[in-house]
GUTIVO-890740 format. One record per residue (C-alpha): x, y, z; residue number from 1. Coordinates in nm, 4 decimals, always signed. Layout:
<rs>
<xx: X yy: Y zz: Z num: NUM>;
...
</rs>
This chain:
<rs>
<xx: +10.3385 yy: -14.5522 zz: +8.8147 num: 1>;
<xx: +10.3516 yy: -14.3765 zz: +8.4889 num: 2>;
<xx: +10.3148 yy: -14.5666 zz: +8.1733 num: 3>;
<xx: +10.2345 yy: -14.4648 zz: +7.8197 num: 4>;
<xx: +10.0098 yy: -14.1620 zz: +7.8239 num: 5>;
<xx: +9.7961 yy: -13.9782 zz: +7.5744 num: 6>;
<xx: +9.9320 yy: -13.7657 zz: +7.2927 num: 7>;
<xx: +9.8356 yy: -13.4386 zz: +7.4543 num: 8>;
<xx: +10.0509 yy: -13.5036 zz: +7.7577 num: 9>;
<xx: +10.2975 yy: -13.7353 zz: +7.5877 num: 10>;
<xx: +10.4077 yy: -14.0722 zz: +7.7062 num: 11>;
<xx: +10.3606 yy: -14.0113 zz: +8.0793 num: 12>;
<xx: +10.0485 yy: -14.2142 zz: +8.1471 num: 13>;
<xx: +9.8029 yy: -14.0986 zz: +8.4071 num: 14>;
<xx: +9.9961 yy: -14.3180 zz: +8.5993 num: 15>;
<xx: +9.7328 yy: -14.6351 zz: +8.7558 num: 16>;
<xx: +8.8939 yy: -15.7258 zz: +9.7053 num: 17>;
<xx: +8.6780 yy: -15.7357 zz: +9.9689 num: 18>;
<xx: +8.3184 yy: -15.6448 zz: +9.9212 num: 19>;
<xx: +8.1352 yy: -15.3633 zz: +10.0940 num: 20>;
<xx: +7.8155 yy: -15.1640 zz: +10.0729 num: 21>;
<xx: +7.7653 yy: -14.8009 zz: +9.9718 num: 22>;
<xx: +7.8139 yy: -14.5598 zz: +10.2597 num: 23>;
<xx: +7.4708 yy: -14.4525 zz: +10.3844 num: 24>;
<xx: +7.5697 yy: -14.0889 zz: +10.4333 num: 25>;
<xx: +7.7520 yy: -14.0599 zz: +10.1038 num: 26>;
<xx: +7.6040 yy: -14.2870 zz: +9.8344 num: 27>;
<xx: +7.8603 yy: -14.1671 zz: +9.5778 num: 28>;
<xx: +8.1531 yy: -14.3281 zz: +9.7589 num: 29>;
<xx: +8.1771 yy: -14.7011 zz: +9.8334 num: 30>;
<xx: +8.4362 yy: -14.8149 zz: +10.0817 num: 31>;
<xx: +8.5925 yy: -15.1595 zz: +10.1086 num: 32>;
<xx: +8.8500 yy: -15.3094 zz: +10.3395 num: 33>;
<xx: +8.9421 yy: -15.6650 zz: +10.4370 num: 34>;
<xx: +8.8041 yy: -15.7338 zz: +10.7817 num: 35>;
<xx: +8.7229 yy: -15.3673 zz: +10.8433 num: 36>;
<xx: +8.3838 yy: -15.2142 zz: +10.9062 num: 37>;
<xx: +8.2844 yy: -14.9025 zz: +10.7129 num: 38>;
<xx: +8.3686 yy: -14.5971 zz: +10.9214 num: 39>;
<xx: +8.1559 yy: -14.2874 zz: +10.9647 num: 40>;
<xx: +8.2624 yy: -13.9254 zz: +10.9979 num: 41>;
<xx: +8.1913 yy: -13.9536 zz: +11.3705 num: 42>;
<xx: +8.4893 yy: -14.1850 zz: +11.4099 num: 43>;
<xx: +8.7238 yy: -13.8868 zz: +11.4059 num: 44>;
<xx: +9.0566 yy: -13.8226 zz: +11.2391 num: 45>;
<xx: +9.3591 yy: -14.0464 zz: +11.2733 num: 46>;
<xx: +9.5629 yy: -13.9536 zz: +11.5833 num: 47>;
<xx: +9.9115 yy: -13.8244 zz: +11.5125 num: 48>;
<xx: +10.0530 yy: -14.1132 zz: +11.7129 num: 49>;
<xx: +9.9236 yy: -14.3577 zz: +11.4520 num: 50>;
<xx: +10.1225 yy: -14.4578 zz: +11.1420 num: 51>;
<xx: +10.1144 yy: -14.2059 zz: +10.8604 num: 52>;
<xx: +9.7968 yy: -14.2156 zz: +10.6559 num: 53>;
<xx: +9.9038 yy: -14.2634 zz: +10.2928 num: 54>;
<xx: +9.6143 yy: -14.2274 zz: +10.0521 num: 55>;
<xx: +9.6833 yy: -14.3869 zz: +9.7172 num: 56>;
<xx: +9.4780 yy: -14.1902 zz: +9.4636 num: 57>;
<xx: +9.4175 yy: -14.3688 zz: +9.1358 num: 58>;
<xx: +9.1575 yy: -14.4180 zz: +8.8641 num: 59>;
<xx: +9.1308 yy: -14.4433 zz: +8.4888 num: 60>;
<xx: +9.2345 yy: -14.2008 zz: +8.2194 num: 61>;
<xx: +9.0033 yy: -13.8954 zz: +8.2235 num: 62>;
<xx: +8.8010 yy: -14.0087 zz: +8.5276 num: 63>;
<xx: +8.8935 yy: -13.6984 zz: +8.7281 num: 64>;
<xx: +9.1976 yy: -13.7902 zz: +8.9378 num: 65>;
<xx: +9.3605 yy: -13.4505 zz: +8.8923 num: 66>;
<xx: +9.0409 yy: -13.2747 zz: +9.0000 num: 67>;
<xx: +9.0279 yy: -13.4764 zz: +9.3210 num: 68>;
<xx: +9.4002 yy: -13.4260 zz: +9.3829 num: 69>;
<xx: +9.3631 yy: -13.0486 zz: +9.3408 num: 70>;
<xx: +9.0808 yy: -13.0437 zz: +9.5950 num: 71>;
<xx: +9.2799 yy: -13.2477 zz: +9.8451 num: 72>;
<xx: +9.5759 yy: -13.0154 zz: +9.8061 num: 73>;
<xx: +9.4072 yy: -12.6756 zz: +9.7791 num: 74>;
<xx: +9.0965 yy: -12.7143 zz: +9.9944 num: 75>;
<xx: +9.2186 yy: -12.9642 zz: +10.2516 num: 76>;
<xx: +9.5871 yy: -12.8692 zz: +10.2594 num: 77>;
<xx: +9.7252 yy: -13.2176 zz: +10.2003 num: 78>;
<xx: +10.0576 yy: -13.2747 zz: +10.0249 num: 79>;
<xx: +10.0102 yy: -13.4565 zz: +9.6931 num: 80>;
<xx: +10.2942 yy: -13.6561 zz: +9.5415 num: 81>;
<xx: +10.2241 yy: -13.6754 zz: +9.1690 num: 82>;
<xx: +10.3637 yy: -13.9725 zz: +8.9767 num: 83>;
<xx: +10.3030 yy: -13.7952 zz: +8.6457 num: 84>;
<xx: +10.5209 yy: -13.5036 zz: +8.7537 num: 85>;
<xx: +10.7967 yy: -13.7408 zz: +8.8590 num: 86>;
<xx: +10.7665 yy: -13.9147 zz: +8.5217 num: 87>;
<xx: +10.7965 yy: -13.5844 zz: +8.3358 num: 88>;
<xx: +11.1075 yy: -13.5040 zz: +8.5344 num: 89>;
<xx: +11.2501 yy: -13.8465 zz: +8.4478 num: 90>;
<xx: +11.2231 yy: -13.7549 zz: +8.0777 num: 91>;
<xx: +11.3255 yy: -13.3898 zz: +8.1060 num: 92>;
<xx: +11.5617 yy: -13.2491 zz: +7.8395 num: 93>;
<xx: +11.9130 yy: -13.3744 zz: +7.8944 num: 94>;
<xx: +11.8107 yy: -13.6347 zz: +8.1528 num: 95>;
<xx: +11.9385 yy: -13.9931 zz: +8.1278 num: 96>;
<xx: +11.5807 yy: -14.1006 zz: +8.0557 num: 97>;
<xx: +11.5440 yy: -13.8594 zz: +7.7631 num: 98>;
<xx: +11.8818 yy: -13.9636 zz: +7.6248 num: 99>;
<xx: +11.7765 yy: -14.3303 zz: +7.6371 num: 100>;
<xx: +11.4474 yy: -14.2556 zz: +7.4589 num: 101>;
<xx: +11.6236 yy: -14.0587 zz: +7.1867 num: 102>;
<xx: +11.8756 yy: -14.3379 zz: +7.1420 num: 103>;
<xx: +11.5939 yy: -14.5894 zz: +7.0911 num: 104>;
<xx: +11.3580 yy: -14.3905 zz: +6.8687 num: 105>;
<xx: +11.5780 yy: -14.1236 zz: +6.7134 num: 106>;
<xx: +11.4512 yy: -13.8170 zz: +6.5305 num: 107>;
<xx: +11.0868 yy: -13.9257 zz: +6.5321 num: 108>;
<xx: +11.0601 yy: -13.8344 zz: +6.9014 num: 109>;
<xx: +11.2839 yy: -13.5270 zz: +6.9019 num: 110>;
<xx: +11.0854 yy: -13.2086 zz: +6.9674 num: 111>;
<xx: +11.0950 yy: -12.9514 zz: +6.6906 num: 112>;
<xx: +11.1401 yy: -12.5905 zz: +6.7995 num: 113>;
<xx: +11.2416 yy: -12.3538 zz: +6.5226 num: 114>;
<xx: +11.2736 yy: -12.0631 zz: +6.7650 num: 115>;
<xx: +11.5243 yy: -12.2439 zz: +6.9860 num: 116>;
<xx: +11.8875 yy: -12.1332 zz: +6.9638 num: 117>;
<xx: +12.1388 yy: -12.3825 zz: +6.8240 num: 118>;
<xx: +12.2800 yy: -12.4469 zz: +7.1689 num: 119>;
<xx: +11.9482 yy: -12.5961 zz: +7.2782 num: 120>;
<xx: +12.0238 yy: -12.9006 zz: +7.0635 num: 121>;
<xx: +12.2818 yy: -13.0078 zz: +7.3208 num: 122>;
<xx: +11.9930 yy: -13.1139 zz: +7.5489 num: 123>;
<xx: +11.7052 yy: -13.1878 zz: +7.3099 num: 124>;
<xx: +11.3535 yy: -13.2181 zz: +7.4388 num: 125>;
<xx: +11.1202 yy: -13.5044 zz: +7.3593 num: 126>;
<xx: +10.8103 yy: -13.4806 zz: +7.1465 num: 127>;
<xx: +10.5854 yy: -13.6447 zz: +7.4023 num: 128>;
<xx: +10.2924 yy: -13.6689 zz: +7.1636 num: 129>;
<xx: +10.5035 yy: -13.8631 zz: +6.9127 num: 130>;
<xx: +10.6373 yy: -14.0869 zz: +7.1877 num: 131>;
<xx: +10.2828 yy: -14.1468 zz: +7.3119 num: 132>;
<xx: +10.1689 yy: -14.2560 zz: +6.9675 num: 133>;
<xx: +10.4515 yy: -14.5101 zz: +6.9494 num: 134>;
<xx: +10.3963 yy: -14.6704 zz: +7.2873 num: 135>;
<xx: +10.0177 yy: -14.6751 zz: +7.2726 num: 136>;
<xx: +10.0373 yy: -14.8655 zz: +6.9451 num: 137>;
<xx: +10.2886 yy: -15.1259 zz: +7.0657 num: 138>;
<xx: +10.2644 yy: -15.3035 zz: +7.4001 num: 139>;
<xx: +10.6300 yy: -15.4083 zz: +7.3866 num: 140>;
<xx: +10.7445 yy: -15.0484 zz: +7.3434 num: 141>;
<xx: +10.5124 yy: -14.9398 zz: +7.6217 num: 142>;
<xx: +10.6684 yy: -15.2010 zz: +7.8500 num: 143>;
<xx: +11.0165 yy: -15.0790 zz: +7.7561 num: 144>;
<xx: +10.9284 yy: -14.7194 zz: +7.8428 num: 145>;
<xx: +10.7688 yy: -14.8170 zz: +8.1721 num: 146>;
<xx: +11.0754 yy: -15.0240 zz: +8.2584 num: 147>;
<xx: +11.2836 yy: -14.7114 zz: +8.2052 num: 148>;
<xx: +11.0625 yy: -14.4649 zz: +8.3910 num: 149>;
<xx: +10.9142 yy: -14.6652 zz: +8.6788 num: 150>;
<xx: +11.2365 yy: -14.7135 zz: +8.8807 num: 151>;
<xx: +11.3070 yy: -14.3408 zz: +8.8561 num: 152>;
<xx: +10.9586 yy: -14.2578 zz: +8.9777 num: 153>;
<xx: +10.9860 yy: -14.5073 zz: +9.2640 num: 154>;
<xx: +11.3049 yy: -14.3345 zz: +9.3769 num: 155>;
<xx: +11.1261 yy: -13.9976 zz: +9.3752 num: 156>;
<xx: +10.8457 yy: -14.1365 zz: +9.5888 num: 157>;
<xx: +11.0914 yy: -14.2853 zz: +9.8378 num: 158>;
<xx: +11.2751 yy: -13.9546 zz: +9.8747 num: 159>;
<xx: +10.9551 yy: -13.7496 zz: +9.9141 num: 160>;
<xx: +10.7987 yy: -13.9893 zz: +10.1643 num: 161>;
<xx: +11.1157 yy: -13.9710 zz: +10.3709 num: 162>;
<xx: +11.1003 yy: -13.5916 zz: +10.3622 num: 163>;
<xx: +10.7325 yy: -13.5849 zz: +10.4647 num: 164>;
<xx: +10.7439 yy: -13.8666 zz: +10.7186 num: 165>;
<xx: +10.6370 yy: -13.6461 zz: +11.0111 num: 166>;
<xx: +10.3082 yy: -13.5421 zz: +10.8487 num: 167>;
<xx: +9.9920 yy: -13.7313 zz: +10.9496 num: 168>;
<xx: +9.8531 yy: -13.7677 zz: +10.5936 num: 169>;
<xx: +10.0080 yy: -13.7757 zz: +10.2461 num: 170>;
<xx: +9.8373 yy: -13.8353 zz: +9.9097 num: 171>;
<xx: +10.0120 yy: -14.0416 zz: +9.6413 num: 172>;
<xx: +9.8531 yy: -13.9818 zz: +9.3019 num: 173>;
<xx: +9.9481 yy: -14.2867 zz: +9.0931 num: 174>;
<xx: +9.7270 yy: -14.3517 zz: +8.7886 num: 175>;
<xx: +9.8733 yy: -14.6971 zz: +8.7268 num: 176>;
<xx: +9.8918 yy: -14.7907 zz: +9.0942 num: 177>;
<xx: +9.7356 yy: -15.1352 zz: +9.0541 num: 178>;
<xx: +9.9031 yy: -15.2108 zz: +8.7223 num: 179>;
<xx: +10.2432 yy: -15.1372 zz: +8.8771 num: 180>;
<xx: +10.1682 yy: -15.3257 zz: +9.2010 num: 181>;
<xx: +10.2252 yy: -15.0250 zz: +9.4273 num: 182>;
<xx: +9.9489 yy: -15.0878 zz: +9.6817 num: 183>;
<xx: +10.2137 yy: -15.1519 zz: +9.9472 num: 184>;
<xx: +10.3093 yy: -14.7834 zz: +9.9403 num: 185>;
<xx: +9.9618 yy: -14.6889 zz: +10.0618 num: 186>;
<xx: +9.7601 yy: -14.7383 zz: +10.3785 num: 187>;
<xx: +9.4415 yy: -14.7151 zz: +10.1694 num: 188>;
<xx: +9.3523 yy: -14.6768 zz: +9.8023 num: 189>;
<xx: +9.0933 yy: -14.4326 zz: +9.6675 num: 190>;
<xx: +8.9648 yy: -14.4902 zz: +9.3157 num: 191>;
<xx: +8.8167 yy: -14.1989 zz: +9.1201 num: 192>;
<xx: +8.5491 yy: -14.3737 zz: +8.9163 num: 193>;
<xx: +8.3450 yy: -14.2808 zz: +8.6108 num: 194>;
<xx: +8.1219 yy: -14.4802 zz: +8.3772 num: 195>;
<xx: +8.2882 yy: -14.5793 zz: +8.0516 num: 196>;
<xx: +8.0653 yy: -14.3704 zz: +7.8249 num: 197>;
<xx: +8.1383 yy: -14.0522 zz: +8.0186 num: 198>;
<xx: +8.5062 yy: -14.1444 zz: +8.0440 num: 199>;
<xx: +8.5281 yy: -14.1785 zz: +7.6660 num: 200>;
<xx: +8.3461 yy: -13.8493 zz: +7.6099 num: 201>;
<xx: +8.5790 yy: -13.6648 zz: +7.8474 num: 202>;
<xx: +8.8918 yy: -13.8132 zz: +7.6939 num: 203>;
<xx: +8.7869 yy: -13.7263 zz: +7.3398 num: 204>;
<xx: +8.6974 yy: -13.3693 zz: +7.4419 num: 205>;
<xx: +9.0074 yy: -13.3168 zz: +7.6528 num: 206>;
<xx: +9.2647 yy: -13.4434 zz: +7.4055 num: 207>;
<xx: +9.0892 yy: -13.3985 zz: +7.0727 num: 208>;
<xx: +9.0935 yy: -13.7705 zz: +6.9952 num: 209>;
<xx: +8.8766 yy: -13.9758 zz: +6.7668 num: 210>;
<xx: +8.6640 yy: -14.2409 zz: +6.9375 num: 211>;
<xx: +8.8844 yy: -14.5271 zz: +6.8161 num: 212>;
<xx: +9.2060 yy: -14.3751 zz: +6.9457 num: 213>;
<xx: +9.0503 yy: -14.2716 zz: +7.2761 num: 214>;
<xx: +8.9092 yy: -14.6212 zz: +7.3271 num: 215>;
<xx: +9.2497 yy: -14.7764 zz: +7.2593 num: 216>;
<xx: +9.4039 yy: -14.5568 zz: +7.5274 num: 217>;
<xx: +9.1377 yy: -14.6506 zz: +7.7781 num: 218>;
<xx: +9.1962 yy: -15.0176 zz: +7.7040 num: 219>;
<xx: +9.5719 yy: -14.9823 zz: +7.7588 num: 220>;
<xx: +9.4890 yy: -14.9626 zz: +8.1297 num: 221>;
<xx: +9.3140 yy: -15.2134 zz: +8.3509 num: 222>;
<xx: +8.9310 yy: -15.2098 zz: +8.3253 num: 223>;
<xx: +8.7659 yy: -14.9944 zz: +8.5890 num: 224>;
<xx: +8.5651 yy: -15.2938 zz: +8.7127 num: 225>;
<xx: +8.8884 yy: -15.4700 zz: +8.8050 num: 226>;
<xx: +9.0143 yy: -15.1637 zz: +8.9915 num: 227>;
<xx: +8.6871 yy: -15.1168 zz: +9.1800 num: 228>;
<xx: +8.7244 yy: -15.4622 zz: +9.3338 num: 229>;
<xx: +9.0682 yy: -15.3709 zz: +9.4714 num: 230>;
<xx: +9.0088 yy: -15.0208 zz: +9.6094 num: 231>;
<xx: +8.9080 yy: -14.9459 zz: +9.9674 num: 232>;
<xx: +8.7234 yy: -14.6307 zz: +9.8518 num: 233>;
<xx: +8.5416 yy: -14.5689 zz: +9.5240 num: 234>;
<xx: +8.4555 yy: -14.2058 zz: +9.4491 num: 235>;
<xx: +8.1816 yy: -14.1748 zz: +9.1871 num: 236>;
<xx: +8.2688 yy: -13.8857 zz: +8.9555 num: 237>;
<xx: +8.0417 yy: -13.9811 zz: +8.6660 num: 238>;
<xx: +7.8140 yy: -13.6798 zz: +8.6852 num: 239>;
<xx: +7.9151 yy: -13.3154 zz: +8.6329 num: 240>;
<xx: +7.7252 yy: -13.2361 zz: +8.9524 num: 241>;
<xx: +7.9209 yy: -13.4882 zz: +9.1630 num: 242>;
<xx: +7.9709 yy: -13.3258 zz: +9.5030 num: 243>;
<xx: +8.3387 yy: -13.4080 zz: +9.5353 num: 244>;
<xx: +8.4140 yy: -13.1674 zz: +9.8235 num: 245>;
<xx: +8.1399 yy: -13.3256 zz: +10.0355 num: 246>;
<xx: +8.2570 yy: -13.6768 zz: +9.9534 num: 247>;
<xx: +8.6161 yy: -13.5904 zz: +10.0382 num: 248>;
<xx: +8.5231 yy: -13.4162 zz: +10.3630 num: 249>;
<xx: +8.3392 yy: -13.7269 zz: +10.4777 num: 250>;
<xx: +8.6222 yy: -13.9601 zz: +10.3780 num: 251>;
<xx: +8.8960 yy: -13.7539 zz: +10.5428 num: 252>;
<xx: +8.7018 yy: -13.7405 zz: +10.8700 num: 253>;
<xx: +8.6677 yy: -14.1163 zz: +10.8691 num: 254>;
<xx: +8.9160 yy: -14.3528 zz: +11.0204 num: 255>;
<xx: +9.1541 yy: -14.4785 zz: +10.7513 num: 256>;
<xx: +9.0932 yy: -14.8188 zz: +10.5976 num: 257>;
<xx: +9.4067 yy: -15.0261 zz: +10.5667 num: 258>;
<xx: +9.4917 yy: -15.1683 zz: +10.2257 num: 259>;
<xx: +9.5270 yy: -15.5455 zz: +10.2356 num: 260>;
</rs>
């Protein structure tokens, strides 16, 4: 579910047990499932008669979730439901969510647009960077924003899953999946992983942040070590040369691992 996100993208956060061994064919992805044996590509795809395969795609800020989601959608043709997009829609100009945010924080989060005609003020947009700075600095304000946005995002997921119920596989990209307790929406959870040093470097470069601010944003989410222990699949995206297409091909050919 979305939570407080970085200043570049505003306050829509990159939304988010059992032990196992690294897959012998693909050492960059480690797969875990309660009571389930690791599956190989030879196992085949899930038959259409089986329950829908719902891949929960999560990770940490700047670990590469969007890159993996784009590959799943563009190269493998899978529908991707994006929690961040739903969160942006929940705070669109004139929406009940945007009105509530403006009522709480006032002019400090109202977007400034000198070129906009006067009529645009009837449905003012939010300054997402300003809102992000507020909620990243105050856990209580972050909780308030998440309490506003999460139910709206849940409703979007429910509607889209109903619409796509006949498809064999759907991807749910939810950055704060574990934090929001949304594992039950998924048949398996894939974690896009990255070592902390590389994660920090990417975040600073992507959003133009100082090390202190970038570190604070990383720490606003669960530690990656905690998420690794809960995911059925861990995709290692630490290196620029990570062969993501090969990893994803192997994983999609495998039998799905059920989330516990």
